[in-house]
N, C-alpha and C positions, 0 to 999 in steps of 0.2 A: 362257280356260278355266283350270282348275286343272291341277296336274301330271298327274294321271290323267284322261284324256279318256274312256276306256271300259274296262270290266272284265267279263270272262266268267268265271263260276265253275261248273264242271262242267256246262256247257250241252250239251244234246242236242237234235236236231231230227229229226222224222219227219213224213211225210205219210201218215197212216193206217198201213198195214203197211209202207210204204216207209221204211226207215231211211236218213237222210242222213249224220249224224255224231253222235258222242257224246264226252263227256269233254273238251270245249273249255274250257281254262283259260289265260287270258292277259290281260295289261294292254296298253293302248295309251296312250303318254304324249305330252304336248304337244310338238309340233314334229316328231314322227316321220312318215316317209313309208313306209307299209306296203303291200307288194304281197301280194295273195292269190294263191297258186300252186296248181296241181293240174290234172289232166286235165279235159277237157270232161265235164260231168255229175257231177263229184266233189262239188259243193256250194258253189263259190265265190260264186255269185250269191245263194244262200240265206243264206250267212254275212254278206254285205255288206248284205242286206236286214234281217237281225236287228240289225246295228250301226246301221242307219239308223232303226230303229224301225218299219219297214214290214212286218215279219214277226215273230210271237211265237215265243218258245222253247217247246219241248215240255216240257223240264224243266231245272232249274238256274236260275241267276240272271244277268241282264244288267243292269249299272248304267252309266248315262251320267254322266260326270263333272260336277263343279260348273261351271256357266256354259258347258258345251259346247253348241254350236249346230250340230247336224248339217244338212248340205245334201246331198241324195241325187240323183245323176244316174243314171237307169236306162238300160238299153240302148236303150229306145224313148222316151227323154225328149222327143225332137222331136215326138212325137204329142200332147204336152200344150200345144203352142203354138197360139196363135190364128191360123189360116191367113188370116184377112181383114186382120190388122194389118200395117202397114208396119214393117220392122225398126227404123227410127229412132224411131218413135212408141212401139213396144212396149218398147224398151229405156229410153225416157224414163219410162215408167210404173214400171219396176223401180227406177230411180234418179232420182226427180223433181227432186232438187236439182242434178243434173249439167247442165252447159251443153251446147249442141249440139256445140261443139268437142270436149268430153270424150267425148260419145257417139260422135262420128265417129272419135275416136282409138281407142277400144276396138274398134269395128267394123273400122277399118282394120288393127289389129293381128291381126285374124282374117280378113284378106284380103277384106274388103268395103270397097270404095273408091268415091269419087265418087257416081254416080247409083245404084250398087248398094244404098245404104242406104235408098232409097225403095221398094225392091221389097217386094211383099206376101209374107209368109212362105209362102203357099200355092203360089207359083210357083217356090220354091227346090227344087233337087234334094235327094235324101236326104243327101248329104254336106254340102251347104250348110246344110241345116236343123240337122244335128248340130253343125256348126261354130258356127252362130248360138246354139243352145241352150247351148253351152259358154261363149260370150262373155257371154250373158245371166246365167249362173250366176256367172261370175267378176267381173261388174260389181259385185255386192254379195254376196260369198261369206260363208257362215257360217265359224266358226273350225274346223269339223270336216267336211271334204269327203269324200264317199264316191262314187267314180266307177266305174260298171260298164261296162267296155269303151268308154271315152271316145274311143279312136282309131278305132272302127268308122266306115267310110265316109269317113275323112279321107285326103287325099293326103299326100305326103311333106312338102310345105311347111306344110300345116295342122298336121300332127303336130309339126313343129318349133316352130311358134308356141305350140301348147298346152304342149309340154314346157318351153319357156322360162317361160311364165306360171306353171306349177306349181312350177318350181324357185324362182321368186321368191315364191311363196306362203308366208307366215310361220306359217300355222296347221298343223293336223294333217291328214294325207291318208291315206286307205285306198283302194286302187284294184285293179281287175281289168283285165288286158290280156294279149293274146297277142303283143304287139310286143316282141321281146327287146331291141332298142335302147332303147326307151322304158323298159322295166323296169330295164335296167342303169344308165341315166342318172338315174333318179328314186328308186328304192327304197333306203331305208336299213335296212330290216328286212323279213323275209319271214314270212308265216304260210301254212302249207301244209295243204290239205285233201286227204287221200289215204286211200283204203281205209276210209272211215267214221271216220277219226280226224283231229284237228287238232293240228298241231305248230307252235310258234313258234320262229323262229331269229333271234338277235340280230345279224344281219349283212346286208350288201347282197345284192342279187340275183346279182351276179357271183360272190360267194363261195358263195352257195347252190348255184348251178349247178355250180361247180367241185367242191364237196363231193359233190353228187349224182353227177356224172360219175365221180369217183374211186371212189365206192362201187360203181358199176356196172363200170367198166373194170378195176379190180383183180381181182375174181373172174373176170371175162371172160378177162383175160390169163392168169391161173392155170389156168383150165379149158382154154384153147387150148394152153398149154405141156404140160399133162398129156396132152391128146389126141395131140399131135404126138410127145412124148417116148416114150410107151409103146406097144407093139404092141397093136392093137385087141383081139386074142384074149385078152390077159392082163388086160383091164380089164372089170370087171363093169359092168352098166348103172348100178347104184347109185353106183359110184365115178366114172363119167364125167359123170353128170348134176348140174347145179347145184341148189342149194336151190330148191324150188318158189317160195318167196317172192321170191328174187332174180330168178328167171326171169320171174315175173309182172311185177316192177318193170321189167325190161329190155324186156318186151313193151309195157308202158305208155309207157316212154321212147321206143321206136321209133315208136309212134303219135303221140306229141307232136312228135317230130322231123319226121315226114311232114306234119303240119299246119303246122308252122313253115316248112318248105321251100315248101309251096304258097303261103303268105302272102308269103314273101320274094320268090319268083319273080314274083308279081303286083305287088309294090311296085317291084321292079327294072324291070319293064316300064313301069309308070306313070312312074317317074323318068326313064327313057330318052325317053319321049314328052314329058315336061315340058321336057327339054333342047332339044327341037326348037323350042320357043316361047320365043325370047329375050326377057327382060324387062330384066335388068341384069347387069353383070359380077359384082356381089356375089352375086346370087341364083344365077347359073350356077355360081359357085365353091362355094356352099353345097350345091347339088344334086349336084355332082360328088363332094363330100366324103361326103354321105349315101349316094350310090350305091356308093362305094368301101367304106363300112362295111357296107352290106347284102350286097355280093358277098363280103366276107371272112367275114361271118356264115354265108352260104350254103355256102361252101367248108368251113368248120369243121363245120357240121351234116351235110354229106354224108359227111365222114370219120367222124364219130361214128356215123352211120347204118350205115356199112359195118362198123364194129367191133362194134356191138351186134347187127346182123343175122347176122354170122358166128357169134357166140356162140349166138344163138337157134337157128340152123340146126344147129350142132354138138350141141345138146341136144334136138333134135326127136325 
């Protein structure tokens, strides 16, 4: 593709009277790995559909770059698969010039080994179908991948396989995910959909989260200091209360944290169960490392939740 892979100029999107976002202006350049951030329902999936050409804009202009070849992975992509086909045969139709060894190698990298490759797609679990759909896409990917929640239904090992495959991908990537580890390891840039607006940030997801947390924690700390330092009777309601916009953002952040905590707790439980099934020393070490990362993330989120909740309660 050319240097500019996609460009939005003053794009807005509505569904009838329902306004999703407006004033979207940004470029996506070749080789970038862009995370779409925002709370559930903010419009991330709508934006990625626009970028994929699966959804029209309401106003403004969307331009796909020269020689850009979008490849879109929807949340329910596995539903598009032929349930009667065997995985090995189906993958061979996607890449007819590939040898059986090459097909088995790609399937093996997505944890389908030996006789698994002969299974019909219809007998696979939801997680296995999602994993196969990703392997199928990455067998012959376009140069502009758009992935909406690719880690859904994947266990920790499968997520790690996908992460490595996308880190090795040399094209341009835009993705939506609620997996913080996945976001931190993959994103080189963030585009946020929030409150009907779209903002682009030229840095990694880790920096994005740090800047967002500082924007919340600083006024929170100041508010708590004010509340503690001054006698309650000498402080008017107006002086004690945070700016309503900041308070709303803190409430949104608390909701995000609660969703992330639920997800992390489920992943930790899955990881602990996986450790009970020994496969190899290398895999056990990888799973231990992933579990340690998830537990550290959970501890950090719980501390942040307490700070944000304390401030919200102080301004109730």
